N, C-alpha and C positions, 0 to 999 in steps of 0.2 A: 504494500500500500504506500509506503514511504516513497518508493521510486516514482509511482504515478503522480503523487502529490508534487514531488520535486519537478517532474516534467511539466506539470501545469504552471507552477510558479515561475519556471524559467522560460515559459512560452513555447515549449517544444510541441505541445499538442494544440491542434486547431480546435476552435469552438468558442463557447461562451467565455471561458476564463481568459483566453488570449484576446478575444475581441474587446472585452471590457477591462482588461488589465487587472484581473482579480488576483490578489496575492494572499488572502487570508482564508483558512479553512475554519468555518465557524460552526459547522454541523456535518455529521456523517452518520451513517448506519452501516453495519456489516451484516452480510447474509451468507448462509451456508451454500446457497445455490443461486446462480446468476439469474434464473427465471424469477425468483422472489425479489431480487434487487431491481430488475426491469419493471416488474409489476408495481413496486413501491415508487420508483422514479416517475412512472406514468401518473400514479395517484397524486404525488406531490406537485407535478407540473399542472395539474388541473385545479389546484388550490389558488385562492386569492393570495396576494402578497402578504396581507395582514395576518392570515392564518399561518403562513410560513414563518413570519417574524415571531409570532407567539410560540411556535414550536422551537425555534432557535433559542429564544429567551428562556424557555423552560429548562433547557439543558445547558445553556451557555449564556447566562444573563449579562455577562460583561463583553460578549462578542470577542473573546480572546481567540488567538490563533491556535487551534487544536493540533496543527501539524507539528508544533514544537515538541509535543509529547510522543511523537511517533518514533 
């Protein structure tokens, strides 16, 4: 997981994080199977931003960079 986070931070991966210069990992979930991760990602993408913010603040109220602990 650390390798992939580093790739995003350094801009090696195309997509949202590179396009918007995102450098902080403020929320993540781990799954035993990729199909569950994809299902959850689709669910979260359908949420309003306010609901996503509440989810982040429940687990990371200070919006700290969680990648530092990886």
